[in-house]
Structure formats: C-alpha cells, structure tokens
SEVO-18174 format. One line per field, with one value per residue: x negated, y negated, z negated of N, C-alpha, C in turn. Coordinates in steps of 0.1 Angstrom, whole numbers, plus 5000, padded with zeros to 4 digits. Atoms other than C-alpha are relative to their C-alpha. Layout:
N
n_xx X; ...
n_yy Y; ...
n_zz Z; ...
ca_xx X; ...
ca_yy Y; ...
ca_zz Z; ...
c_xx X; ...
c_yy Y; ...
c_zz Z; ...
% end
This chain:
126
n_xx 5002; 5004; 5011; 4998; 5013; 5005; 4989; 4995; 4984; 4999; 4989; 4987; 4988; 4998; 5014; 5008; 5001; 4990; 5002; 4988; 4993; 5012; 5010; 5013; 5009; 5012; 5001; 5012; 5006; 4991; 4998; 4985; 4998; 4991; 4986; 4990; 4997; 5013; 5009; 4998; 4989; 5000; 4986; 4992; 5009; 5012; 5013; 5010; 5014; 5003; 5013; 5008; 4990; 5000; 4986; 5001; 4991; 4986; 4992; 4998; 5010; 5008; 4997; 4989; 4999; 4988; 4992; 5006; 5010; 5015; 5011; 5013; 5006; 5015; 5008; 4993; 5001; 4987; 5002; 4994; 4985; 4989; 4994; 5010; 5008; 4993; 4989; 4996; 4986; 4991; 5004; 5012; 5013; 5011; 5013; 5007; 5014; 5010; 4994; 5004; 4987; 5004; 4994; 4986; 4993; 4994; 5009; 5007; 4992; 4988; 4995; 4987; 5000; 5001; 5008; 5013; 5008; 5012; 5010; 5013; 5012; 5001; 4991; 5001; 4986; 5002
n_yy 5011; 5011; 5008; 5014; 5006; 5012; 5009; 5009; 5000; 5011; 5008; 4993; 5002; 4986; 4996; 4999; 4986; 4991; 4986; 4996; 4989; 4991; 5004; 5000; 5008; 5003; 5015; 5004; 5012; 5010; 5011; 5001; 5012; 5012; 4995; 5005; 4990; 4994; 4997; 4986; 4994; 4987; 4995; 4989; 4990; 5006; 4997; 5009; 5004; 5015; 5003; 5011; 5011; 5012; 5002; 5013; 5011; 4996; 5005; 4989; 4992; 4998; 4987; 4994; 4986; 4997; 4988; 4988; 5001; 4997; 5005; 5000; 5012; 5000; 5012; 5013; 5012; 5003; 5012; 5013; 4996; 5007; 4990; 4989; 4996; 4987; 4997; 4988; 5000; 4991; 4985; 4999; 4999; 5002; 4999; 5013; 4999; 5012; 5012; 5013; 5007; 5012; 5014; 4998; 5007; 4990; 4989; 4995; 4988; 4998; 4986; 4998; 4989; 4988; 4999; 4996; 4999; 4993; 5011; 4993; 5008; 5013; 5009; 5013; 5006; 5011
n_zz 5009; 4993; 5006; 4998; 5005; 4995; 4997; 5009; 5002; 5008; 4999; 4997; 5010; 5009; 5003; 4989; 4996; 5008; 4997; 5008; 4996; 4996; 4991; 5006; 4991; 5005; 4999; 5005; 4995; 4996; 5009; 5001; 5008; 4999; 4997; 5009; 5009; 5003; 4989; 4992; 5007; 4997; 5007; 4994; 4996; 4991; 5004; 4991; 5006; 4998; 5005; 4994; 4997; 5008; 5002; 5007; 5000; 5000; 5011; 5011; 5004; 4989; 4996; 5008; 4998; 5006; 4996; 4998; 4990; 5004; 4991; 5005; 4998; 5002; 4995; 4994; 5008; 5003; 5008; 4998; 4999; 5010; 5011; 5005; 4990; 4995; 5009; 4998; 5007; 4994; 4997; 4990; 5006; 4990; 5005; 4998; 5001; 4997; 4995; 5007; 5002; 5008; 4998; 4996; 5010; 5008; 5003; 4990; 4997; 5009; 5000; 5007; 5010; 4997; 4988; 5003; 4988; 5001; 4997; 4998; 4995; 5004; 4995; 5008; 5001; 5008
ca_xx 4996; 4997; 4969; 4972; 4938; 4922; 4955; 4965; 5000; 5013; 5042; 5070; 5105; 5105; 5074; 5045; 5044; 5072; 5062; 5092; 5110; 5079; 5059; 5021; 5002; 4966; 4962; 4927; 4908; 4939; 4948; 4983; 4993; 5015; 5047; 5080; 5083; 5057; 5027; 5031; 5065; 5062; 5095; 5117; 5088; 5063; 5028; 4997; 4961; 4954; 4919; 4896; 4927; 4928; 4963; 4969; 4993; 5025; 5055; 5063; 5040; 5010; 5017; 5051; 5053; 5087; 5112; 5092; 5064; 5026; 5002; 4964; 4949; 4911; 4888; 4913; 4913; 4947; 4948; 4963; 4999; 5030; 5039; 5020; 4990; 5004; 5037; 5047; 5083; 5111; 5096; 5066; 5029; 4997; 4961; 4941; 4905; 4879; 4903; 4896; 4929; 4926; 4941; 4977; 5004; 5018; 4999; 4972; 4990; 5026; 5039; 5074; 5081; 5067; 5046; 5011; 4988; 4957; 4930; 4896; 4861; 4851; 4878; 4882; 4914; 4914
ca_yy 5121; 5086; 5061; 5024; 5006; 4973; 4953; 4921; 4922; 4891; 4867; 4893; 4889; 4926; 4947; 4946; 4984; 5009; 5045; 5066; 5100; 5124; 5104; 5107; 5080; 5071; 5032; 5019; 4986; 4966; 4932; 4930; 4897; 4867; 4889; 4877; 4912; 4939; 4946; 4984; 5001; 5038; 5057; 5087; 5112; 5091; 5102; 5089; 5079; 5041; 5032; 5002; 4978; 4943; 4938; 4902; 4873; 4893; 4881; 4916; 4944; 4948; 4985; 4998; 5037; 5051; 5080; 5110; 5097; 5107; 5086; 5085; 5050; 5048; 5018; 4991; 4956; 4946; 4909; 4876; 4890; 4873; 4905; 4938; 4949; 4985; 4995; 5032; 5040; 5065; 5100; 5090; 5095; 5088; 5093; 5062; 5062; 5034; 5006; 4970; 4955; 4918; 4884; 4897; 4877; 4907; 4940; 4953; 4986; 4989; 5023; 5033; 5057; 5091; 5082; 5097; 5087; 5107; 5080; 5092; 5076; 5041; 5015; 4979; 4965; 4930
ca_zz 5133; 5149; 5145; 5140; 5139; 5143; 5144; 5129; 5114; 5099; 5092; 5093; 5078; 5066; 5057; 5080; 5083; 5072; 5070; 5061; 5066; 5065; 5088; 5084; 5102; 5098; 5093; 5093; 5098; 5099; 5085; 5071; 5057; 5050; 5052; 5036; 5021; 5013; 5034; 5039; 5026; 5022; 5013; 5019; 5019; 5039; 5037; 5057; 5051; 5047; 5047; 5052; 5054; 5042; 5027; 5015; 5007; 5009; 4991; 4975; 4966; 4990; 4992; 4979; 4975; 4968; 4971; 4969; 4991; 4988; 5008; 5004; 5000; 5003; 5004; 5011; 4998; 4983; 4971; 4968; 4967; 4950; 4932; 4924; 4944; 4946; 4932; 4929; 4919; 4923; 4921; 4944; 4938; 4956; 4957; 4953; 4959; 4958; 4964; 4955; 4941; 4929; 4924; 4927; 4908; 4891; 4880; 4901; 4900; 4888; 4879; 4872; 4842; 4847; 4879; 4877; 4907; 4914; 4910; 4923; 4927; 4922; 4923; 4911; 4897; 4884
c_xx 4996; 4990; 5002; 4987; 4996; 5011; 5000; 5014; 5004; 5014; 5014; 5011; 5002; 4985; 4993; 5000; 5010; 4995; 5010; 5003; 4990; 4991; 4986; 4989; 4986; 4999; 4986; 4995; 5011; 5001; 5014; 5003; 5011; 5015; 5009; 5006; 4987; 4991; 5001; 5011; 5000; 5012; 5006; 4990; 4989; 4987; 4990; 4988; 4998; 4987; 4993; 5010; 4999; 5016; 5002; 5012; 5014; 5009; 5004; 4987; 4992; 5003; 5012; 5002; 5012; 5008; 4993; 4990; 4987; 4989; 4986; 4994; 4985; 4993; 5007; 5000; 5014; 5000; 5008; 5015; 5007; 5005; 4987; 4991; 5005; 5011; 5006; 5011; 5008; 4994; 4989; 4988; 4991; 4987; 4993; 4986; 4991; 5006; 4997; 5014; 4998; 5008; 5014; 5008; 5005; 4988; 4992; 5006; 5012; 5006; 5012; 4999; 4997; 4991; 4986; 4991; 4988; 4989; 4986; 4988; 5000; 5011; 5000; 5013; 4999; 5013
c_yy 4988; 4993; 4985; 4993; 4987; 4990; 4990; 4999; 4990; 4993; 5007; 4998; 5012; 5003; 5000; 5014; 5006; 5014; 5008; 5014; 5011; 4996; 5001; 4994; 4999; 4985; 4996; 4988; 4991; 4988; 4998; 4990; 4990; 5005; 4993; 5011; 5008; 5001; 5013; 5005; 5014; 5007; 5012; 5011; 4997; 5006; 4991; 4997; 4986; 4997; 4989; 4989; 4989; 4996; 4987; 4990; 5004; 4995; 5011; 5007; 5001; 5013; 5005; 5016; 5003; 5012; 5011; 5000; 5003; 4998; 5002; 4986; 5001; 4988; 4989; 4989; 4995; 4987; 4988; 5000; 4992; 5009; 5010; 5003; 5013; 5003; 5015; 5004; 5012; 5014; 5000; 5001; 4995; 5003; 4988; 5002; 4989; 4987; 4988; 4992; 4989; 4989; 5001; 4993; 5008; 5010; 5002; 5013; 5001; 5012; 5001; 5012; 5014; 5002; 5003; 5001; 5008; 4989; 5006; 4988; 4987; 4991; 4987; 4995; 4988; 4992
c_zz 5009; 4993; 5003; 4995; 5006; 5006; 4989; 4999; 4992; 5003; 5004; 4990; 4991; 4998; 5014; 5006; 4992; 5005; 4991; 5007; 5005; 5010; 4994; 5008; 4994; 5004; 4997; 5007; 5005; 4990; 5000; 4991; 5003; 5004; 4989; 4992; 4997; 5013; 5006; 4989; 5004; 4992; 5007; 5006; 5009; 4993; 5008; 4993; 5004; 4995; 5008; 5005; 4993; 5000; 4991; 5002; 5004; 4989; 4990; 5000; 5015; 5005; 4990; 5004; 4992; 5005; 5006; 5011; 4993; 5009; 4993; 5004; 4997; 5007; 5007; 4989; 5000; 4992; 5004; 5003; 4990; 4992; 4998; 5012; 5006; 4989; 5003; 4991; 5005; 5004; 5012; 4992; 5010; 4996; 5004; 4997; 5005; 5007; 4992; 5000; 4991; 5003; 5005; 4989; 4989; 4997; 5013; 5006; 4990; 5002; 4994; 4989; 5006; 5013; 4994; 5013; 4997; 5003; 4999; 5002; 4994; 5004; 4990; 5001; 4991; 5000
% end
C-alpha cells in the first residue's frame, strides 16, 4: 500500500489523483483542489483509504467512485465543488465514515441506481 500524505494537488487538467486497477493507496492530510476534472477518481476495482483530506473547488465530482471500486472515505471535507461532492456509479460502492460534504453545486452524495454505500458514524452532508 502506497502512502500519499501532506501534499497540495491543484490546478490539474485531469483528476488530481487517479486510483485504478486494484490499487490500494492510503491518502491522508492532502489538499486536492481547483482541478478541471474530479478531485479524486477511483475506478476499475480501485480501493484505498482516504482520510483527513480537504477536497474542494473541483469542476467535476470531488470524489468519483466507479467500475466495481470500493474505497473507504473517513473524516474528509469535500466542499465548494461545481458538481456532486461524492458520486458513486457503475457497480461501485464505498464505506463512508464521518465525512463533511457541503456546499457543492449538485448533490452532496450522488448514487446511481442500485448503489448502496456503507455509511457509518457521524457525517454531515449539506
């Protein structure tokens, strides 16, 4: 498991971070913002633990989870995005625990038909 921590990732043409093809990184204490796409895109069986990150002002979803992926998001702040805060689609799921998702242009959490994330603990979605 790779670790990505205490970074500022911003102003990217594509996603700030891509997690894909069965990768399982640990992202913590990062600032991921002002991207022209999503903040973090997880797809094709990607997993990982994302905790204590600030993800904000991205053009697409703050966190997009797709294609049979299953990450765990814990105690992140996802806000001020131009789309959904968290979007889960295409046979993916996630464990969402104690995240603060607020002030995004679309839904705080956008779920495709049949998607059932595991939501635990205290979380605030506005």
